[in-house]
C-alpha positions as CSV (number, residue, x, y, z in Angstrom):
1,M,29.0,-5.1,-4.0
2,M,31.1,-4.4,-0.9
3,I,29.6,-2.0,1.7
4,K,31.8,0.7,3.1
5,S,29.5,2.2,5.6
6,I,25.9,2.0,6.9
7,K,24.5,5.0,8.8
8,A,21.0,5.4,10.2
9,Q,19.2,8.2,11.9
10,E,15.8,9.1,13.2
11,V,13.6,11.2,10.9
12,L,9.9,12.0,10.7
13,D,7.0,10.5,8.7
14,S,3.9,12.3,7.4
15,R,2.2,12.2,10.8
16,G,5.3,13.7,12.5
17,N,6.1,10.4,14.1
18,P,9.7,9.1,14.2
19,T,10.9,6.6,11.6
20,V,14.2,5.2,10.4
21,E,16.3,6.5,7.6
22,T,19.4,4.6,6.4
23,E,22.2,5.6,4.0
24,I,24.5,3.0,2.6
25,T,27.8,3.8,0.9
26,L,29.5,1.1,-1.3
27,T,33.3,1.0,-1.6
28,S,32.8,2.2,-5.2
29,G,31.4,5.5,-3.7
30,A,27.8,4.8,-4.8
31,K,25.2,5.7,-2.2
32,G,21.6,4.7,-1.5
33,R,19.2,6.2,1.1
34,A,15.8,4.9,2.2
35,I,13.1,5.9,4.7
36,V,10.6,3.4,6.1
37,P,6.9,4.2,6.4
38,S,4.5,3.2,9.2
39,G,0.9,2.0,9.3
40,A,-2.0,2.9,11.6
41,S,-4.4,0.1,10.4
42,T,-2.0,-2.9,10.8
43,G,-2.4,-6.6,10.6
44,E,-1.7,-8.8,13.7
45,R,0.9,-10.8,11.8
46,E,2.9,-8.0,10.3
47,A,6.7,-7.9,10.9
48,A,7.4,-6.0,14.1
49,E,8.1,-2.3,14.0
50,L,10.6,-1.5,16.8
51,R,9.6,1.5,18.9
52,D,11.5,2.8,22.0
53,G,8.5,2.9,24.4
54,D,10.0,5.9,26.3
55,K,6.9,8.0,27.1
56,T,9.0,11.0,27.8
57,R,10.1,11.1,24.2
58,F,7.7,11.3,21.2
59,F,5.2,9.7,23.6
60,G,7.0,6.3,23.3
61,K,7.2,6.3,19.5
62,G,10.9,7.0,19.1
63,V,13.0,4.7,17.0
64,L,16.4,5.2,18.6
65,K,16.7,1.5,19.4
66,A,16.1,0.6,15.7
67,V,18.6,3.2,14.6
68,A,21.2,1.8,17.0
69,N,20.6,-1.7,15.7
70,V,21.4,-0.5,12.2
71,N,24.5,1.4,13.3
72,S,25.8,-1.4,15.4
73,D,24.7,-5.0,14.9
74,I,23.6,-4.7,11.2
75,A,26.6,-2.5,10.2
76,D,29.0,-4.9,11.9
77,A,27.5,-7.8,10.0
78,L,27.6,-6.2,6.6
79,C,30.3,-3.6,6.3
80,G,33.6,-4.7,4.7
81,K,32.1,-7.9,3.4
82,K,31.4,-8.7,-0.2
83,I,27.7,-9.1,-0.8
84,N,26.8,-10.9,-4.0
85,D,23.2,-9.8,-4.3
86,Q,20.1,-8.5,-2.6
87,R,19.0,-11.9,-1.3
88,E,22.3,-12.5,0.4
89,L,22.1,-9.2,2.2
90,D,18.5,-9.7,3.3
91,T,19.3,-13.3,4.4
92,I,22.2,-12.1,6.6
93,M,19.9,-9.7,8.4
94,I,17.0,-12.2,8.8
95,N,19.4,-14.7,10.4
96,L,21.0,-12.0,12.5
97,D,17.6,-11.1,13.9
98,G,16.6,-14.7,14.4
99,T,12.9,-14.1,15.3
100,P,9.9,-15.0,13.2
101,N,8.7,-11.4,12.9
102,K,12.0,-9.4,13.1
103,S,11.2,-8.2,16.6
104,K,14.8,-8.3,17.8
105,L,16.3,-5.8,15.4
106,G,13.0,-4.3,14.2
107,A,11.5,-4.7,10.7
108,N,11.8,-0.9,10.3
109,A,15.6,-1.2,10.9
110,I,16.0,-4.2,8.5
111,L,13.8,-2.8,5.7
112,S,15.7,0.6,5.8
113,V,18.9,-1.3,5.1
114,S,17.4,-3.6,2.5
115,L,16.0,-0.7,0.4
116,A,19.1,1.5,0.8
117,Y,21.3,-1.3,-0.5
118,A,19.1,-1.8,-3.5
119,K,19.3,2.0,-4.3
120,A,23.1,2.0,-3.8
121,C,23.4,-0.9,-6.2
122,A,21.2,0.8,-8.8
123,N,23.3,4.0,-8.5
124,K,26.5,1.9,-8.9
125,K,25.2,0.5,-12.1
126,E,24.0,4.0,-13.1
127,E,20.4,2.7,-13.5
128,A,17.1,3.9,-12.2
129,L,15.8,1.8,-9.3
130,F,13.0,0.3,-11.4
131,Q,15.5,-0.9,-14.0
132,H,17.7,-2.4,-11.3
133,L,14.7,-4.3,-9.8
134,A,13.0,-5.2,-13.0
135,Q,11.5,-8.7,-13.0
136,Q,10.1,-8.8,-16.5
137,D,10.9,-7.6,-20.0
138,K,8.0,-5.3,-20.5
139,Y,7.4,-2.3,-18.3
140,V,3.8,-1.6,-17.1
141,L,2.8,1.7,-15.6
142,P,0.1,1.2,-12.9
143,V,-3.4,2.5,-12.6
144,P,-3.3,5.0,-9.7
145,C,-6.0,4.0,-7.2
146,M,-6.6,7.3,-5.4
147,N,-8.1,7.4,-1.9
148,V,-10.5,10.4,-2.3
149,I,-12.7,9.8,0.8
150,N,-11.1,8.7,4.1
151,G,-13.0,7.1,7.0
152,G,-12.4,4.5,9.7
153,V,-9.3,5.0,11.8
154,H,-7.8,7.3,9.2
155,A,-10.2,10.2,9.8
156,D,-12.2,11.9,12.5
157,N,-15.6,11.5,11.0
158,N,-18.7,9.2,11.0
159,I,-17.7,6.9,8.1
160,D,-17.0,3.3,9.2
161,F,-15.1,2.3,6.1
162,Q,-11.5,3.4,5.7
163,E,-10.9,4.1,2.0
164,F,-13.0,5.0,-1.0
165,M,-10.8,5.1,-4.0
166,I,-11.1,6.0,-7.7
167,A,-9.3,4.1,-10.4
168,P,-8.9,6.1,-13.6
169,H,-8.3,3.2,-16.0
170,N,-9.6,4.3,-19.4
171,A,-6.5,6.2,-20.4
172,P,-3.7,5.8,-23.0
173,N,-1.0,6.3,-20.4
174,F,-0.3,7.1,-16.8
175,E,0.0,10.8,-17.4
176,T,-3.6,11.0,-18.6
177,A,-4.8,8.6,-15.9
178,I,-3.4,10.8,-13.1
179,R,-4.8,13.9,-14.7
180,M,-8.3,12.2,-14.7
181,G,-7.9,11.3,-11.1
182,I,-6.8,14.8,-10.0
183,E,-9.6,16.4,-11.9
184,T,-12.1,14.1,-10.2
185,F,-10.5,14.8,-6.8
186,H,-11.0,18.6,-7.3
187,S,-14.5,18.0,-8.6
188,L,-15.3,16.0,-5.5
189,K,-14.3,19.0,-3.4
190,K,-16.8,21.2,-5.2
191,V,-19.5,18.5,-4.8
192,L,-18.9,18.2,-1.1
193,Q,-18.8,22.0,-0.7
194,A,-22.1,22.3,-2.6
195,K,-23.7,19.9,-0.1
196,G,-22.4,21.8,2.8
197,Y,-19.8,19.2,3.8
198,N,-16.4,19.8,5.3
199,T,-13.5,19.4,2.9
200,A,-10.7,18.8,5.4
201,V,-8.5,15.8,4.5
202,G,-7.5,12.7,6.4
203,D,-4.2,11.0,6.9
204,E,-3.9,10.0,3.2
205,G,-5.1,13.2,1.6
206,G,-8.7,12.2,0.9
207,F,-11.6,14.2,2.1
208,A,-13.1,13.3,5.5
209,P,-16.6,14.7,5.7
210,N,-19.5,13.5,8.0
211,L,-22.0,12.0,5.6
212,K,-25.5,10.7,5.9
213,S,-24.3,7.1,5.4
214,N,-21.4,5.0,4.3
215,E,-23.1,4.5,1.0
216,E,-23.3,8.3,0.4
217,A,-19.5,8.2,0.0
218,I,-20.0,6.2,-3.2
219,E,-22.7,8.4,-4.4
220,V,-20.8,11.7,-4.1
221,I,-17.8,10.1,-5.8
222,L,-19.9,9.1,-8.7
223,E,-21.3,12.6,-8.9
224,A,-17.7,14.0,-8.9
225,I,-16.6,11.6,-11.7
226,T,-19.5,12.8,-13.9
227,A,-18.8,16.5,-13.0
228,A,-15.2,16.1,-14.1
229,G,-16.5,15.0,-17.5
230,Y,-16.0,11.2,-17.2
231,V,-18.3,8.2,-17.2
232,P,-18.4,6.1,-14.0
233,G,-17.4,2.5,-14.8
234,K,-16.3,3.3,-18.3
235,D,-13.5,5.8,-17.6
236,I,-13.2,5.7,-13.8
237,S,-14.3,3.0,-11.5
238,I,-14.3,2.6,-7.7
239,C,-12.1,0.6,-5.3
240,L,-12.8,0.1,-1.6
241,D,-10.8,-0.7,1.5
242,P,-13.2,-0.8,4.4
243,A,-10.4,-2.1,6.7
244,S,-12.8,-4.6,8.2
245,S,-10.4,-5.9,10.8
246,E,-10.8,-2.5,12.6
247,M,-14.5,-3.3,12.8
248,W,-14.2,-6.9,14.0
249,K,-15.5,-7.2,17.6
250,E,-16.8,-10.4,19.3
251,N,-16.9,-12.2,16.0
252,K,-19.1,-9.6,14.4
253,Y,-18.6,-6.3,12.5
254,H,-19.2,-3.3,14.6
255,F,-20.3,-0.2,12.7
256,F,-18.8,1.9,15.4
257,K,-18.8,5.3,13.7
258,S,-22.2,5.4,12.1
259,D,-25.1,3.7,13.8
260,G,-23.4,1.3,16.3
261,S,-25.0,-1.8,14.7
262,Y,-23.3,-5.2,14.5
263,K,-23.3,-7.4,11.4
264,S,-22.6,-11.1,10.9
265,S,-20.1,-12.3,8.3
266,E,-23.0,-13.2,6.1
267,E,-24.6,-9.8,6.5
268,M,-21.3,-8.1,5.7
269,V,-21.0,-10.2,2.5
270,A,-24.6,-9.2,1.6
271,I,-23.6,-5.5,1.9
272,W,-20.7,-6.0,-0.5
273,E,-22.8,-8.0,-2.9
274,D,-25.4,-5.3,-3.0
275,W,-22.9,-2.5,-3.5
276,I,-21.0,-4.4,-6.3
277,N,-24.3,-5.0,-8.1
278,K,-25.3,-1.4,-7.9
279,Y,-22.0,0.5,-8.4
280,P,-19.0,0.2,-10.8
281,I,-16.7,-1.3,-8.2
282,V,-13.7,-3.2,-9.5
283,L,-11.7,-3.9,-6.3
284,L,-12.6,-4.7,-2.7
285,E,-9.7,-4.8,-0.2
286,D,-10.1,-6.3,3.2
287,G,-13.8,-6.8,2.8
288,M,-13.7,-9.2,5.7
289,A,-11.5,-9.2,8.9
290,E,-8.1,-10.9,9.1
291,N,-9.4,-13.5,11.6
292,D,-12.7,-14.2,9.8
293,W,-11.4,-16.9,7.4
294,K,-14.9,-18.4,7.1
295,G,-16.2,-15.0,6.1
296,W,-13.4,-14.6,3.5
297,Q,-14.3,-18.0,2.0
298,I,-18.0,-16.9,1.7
299,L,-17.0,-13.6,0.2
300,T,-14.7,-15.3,-2.4
301,E,-17.3,-17.8,-3.4
302,K,-19.9,-15.2,-3.8
303,L,-17.9,-12.4,-5.5
304,G,-14.6,-13.8,-6.6
305,D,-15.8,-14.0,-10.2
306,K,-17.1,-10.4,-10.2
307,V,-14.4,-8.2,-8.5
308,E,-10.8,-8.2,-7.4
309,L,-10.8,-9.3,-3.7
310,V,-7.6,-8.1,-2.1
311,G,-6.2,-9.5,1.1
312,D,-4.2,-7.1,3.2
313,D,-4.4,-7.8,7.0
314,I,-5.1,-11.4,6.4
315,F,-1.9,-12.0,4.3
316,C,0.5,-9.3,5.6
317,T,2.7,-9.7,2.5
318,N,3.7,-13.0,3.9
319,A,4.3,-15.9,1.5
320,K,3.5,-18.6,4.1
321,I,0.2,-17.0,5.0
322,L,-0.6,-16.3,1.4
323,Q,-0.1,-20.0,0.6
324,E,-2.7,-20.8,3.3
325,G,-5.1,-18.4,1.6
326,I,-4.5,-20.1,-1.8
327,D,-5.1,-23.5,-0.3
328,K,-8.4,-22.3,1.3
329,K,-9.5,-20.4,-1.8
330,V,-9.5,-17.1,0.0
331,A,-9.4,-13.8,-2.1
332,N,-7.9,-13.5,-5.5
333,S,-5.4,-10.8,-4.9
334,I,-2.9,-9.6,-2.3
335,L,-1.9,-6.2,-1.1
336,I,1.8,-5.6,-1.1
337,K,3.4,-3.5,1.7
338,L,7.2,-3.8,2.0
339,N,7.2,-3.0,5.7
340,Q,4.7,-5.8,6.5
341,I,7.3,-8.4,5.8
342,G,10.5,-6.4,6.2
343,T,12.8,-7.1,3.3
344,L,12.8,-6.5,-0.4
345,S,13.6,-10.2,-1.2
346,E,10.8,-11.6,0.8
347,T,8.4,-9.1,-0.8
348,I,9.4,-10.2,-4.3
349,D,9.0,-13.9,-3.2
350,T,5.5,-13.2,-2.0
351,M,4.6,-11.5,-5.3
352,K,6.0,-14.4,-7.3
353,L,3.9,-16.9,-5.3
354,A,0.8,-14.8,-5.9
355,K,1.4,-14.5,-9.7
356,D,2.2,-18.2,-10.0
357,N,-1.2,-19.0,-8.5
358,G,-3.3,-16.5,-10.5
359,Y,-3.5,-13.8,-7.7
360,N,-3.1,-10.1,-8.5
361,C,-0.7,-7.9,-6.6
362,F,-1.8,-4.4,-5.5
363,V,1.1,-2.3,-4.2
364,S,0.4,0.1,-1.3
365,H,1.9,2.9,0.7
366,R,1.2,3.3,4.5
367,S,-0.8,6.0,6.2
368,G,2.4,7.2,7.9
369,E,4.3,7.9,4.7
370,T,7.5,9.7,3.8
371,E,9.0,11.5,0.8
372,D,10.7,8.2,-0.2
373,T,9.5,7.1,-3.7
374,T,10.7,3.5,-3.6
375,I,7.2,2.0,-4.1
376,A,6.7,3.8,-7.4
377,D,9.8,2.2,-8.9
378,F,9.0,-1.1,-7.2
379,T,5.5,-1.2,-8.8
380,V,6.8,-0.7,-12.3
381,A,9.7,-3.1,-11.7
382,L,7.4,-5.9,-10.6
383,G,4.6,-5.1,-13.1
384,A,2.0,-5.0,-10.4
385,G,-0.4,-2.9,-12.6
386,H,-2.0,-0.9,-9.8
387,L,-0.8,1.2,-6.9
388,K,-2.4,3.1,-4.1
389,T,-0.4,5.9,-2.5
390,G,-2.9,8.5,-1.4
391,S,-5.1,11.0,-3.0
392,G,-4.8,14.3,-4.9
393,C,-2.9,16.2,-2.3
394,R,-0.2,15.9,0.4
395,S,3.4,15.9,-1.0
396,E,4.4,12.6,0.6
397,R,1.7,11.0,-1.6
398,I,2.1,13.1,-4.7
399,S,5.8,12.4,-4.7
400,K,5.1,8.8,-5.8
401,F,2.9,10.0,-8.7
402,N,5.6,12.4,-9.8
403,Q,8.1,9.6,-9.8
404,L,5.8,7.5,-12.0
405,L,5.5,10.5,-14.4
406,R,9.3,10.6,-14.5
407,I,9.6,6.9,-15.1
408,E,7.0,7.0,-17.9
409,R,9.0,9.8,-19.6
410,I,12.2,7.8,-19.3
411,L,10.6,4.7,-20.9
412,G,8.8,6.5,-23.7
413,D,7.1,4.0,-26.0
414,K,8.6,1.1,-24.0
415,A,6.0,1.8,-21.3
416,E,2.5,0.3,-21.4
417,F,-0.3,1.6,-19.2
418,A,-2.1,-1.2,-17.3
419,G,-5.6,0.1,-17.7
420,I,-8.8,-1.8,-16.8
421,K,-7.1,-5.2,-17.6
422,T,-5.3,-4.7,-14.3
423,F,-8.3,-5.6,-12.3
424,K,-9.3,-9.2,-11.9
425,N,-12.8,-10.1,-13.2
426,Q,-13.6,-6.5,-13.9
427,Y,-17.1,-5.5,-13.0
428,V,-17.7,-2.3,-15.0
429,C,-20.5,-0.6,-16.7
């Protein structure tokens, strides 16, 4: 696959912040275009996103340097050369950057090229992206884990925990599952309105009310599931991402938005144990902070046989860090964010390592998203079984759901819906 041209430009994400878009044209004429998202709640060991730092332009968040790196150094290294496959392309860029975290060229620059190339190759073969990337014989459509209540750094309210999600798993197909989720989302709006709560939404499209407690978020969601005509735990269960690293302060967990209290690692684990015993929770992401490895070990020992424990900030989609977690018996699942590691090949390597060691893979968007639907195809291609990409509104989130609906229609009876078997050690009613 010889590359004819690589052209990048600065575009905007869902927060109105600049990001990188790259278009690749192969000598065959096939094209591929990709836009890179950006996170707000980020792990310390994520691949480095390159920003300009010029405070007179987008308050320092411009990405003209990353764009220039694509149009010069990366284009010079790749254009006019025969590239045998995705891994060769990604390796050339990794070596060209030469840093452990892609800080020279920028992970945002590198990933935009990596994904654009994959799309160009799929278009050359006249295949859908999920077909081009497929890593298994059977296609699985994911359970949509929908972030219906936002808190933490994703919303201006009094909820400490970042994401309260619903997982509509008791469905024959993705189309039905997403309908169940949307119906519950709209029912939740009515439940919140009836209680006199605000129904404005946060960064990811979930509601962001001020509630009486963090736990009330679970209770109003359960009420909404019932109001939509479904049975909590049987039809729709709950997933949580408290983003505990954002609460980690002086080796304790600071409930900075509610009561200002501090909790030890043991006390934090006790909260999760209590909630999981009381509520139909099937997944807990980042239940402990990225630097609290001891806390993660306690959490895994206590709850690893009851619920899927997903490591996000602690692993950063990085195979080397994941291996450390496997060795230390930390978590039983990993969150997958392409821009945490910076290339398609490295992401696939991390997922293979996870699966080979019995860990689940949970694919995720970022809070600063775009209309790019790559992760929808990627989730199906890799058979991850569950995906989080927002809530029941905001088009940059819904676009991924719409792409999954298209994929399901393309596949017909060749598609299988993941359902409850997606979640490790399901704890349901």
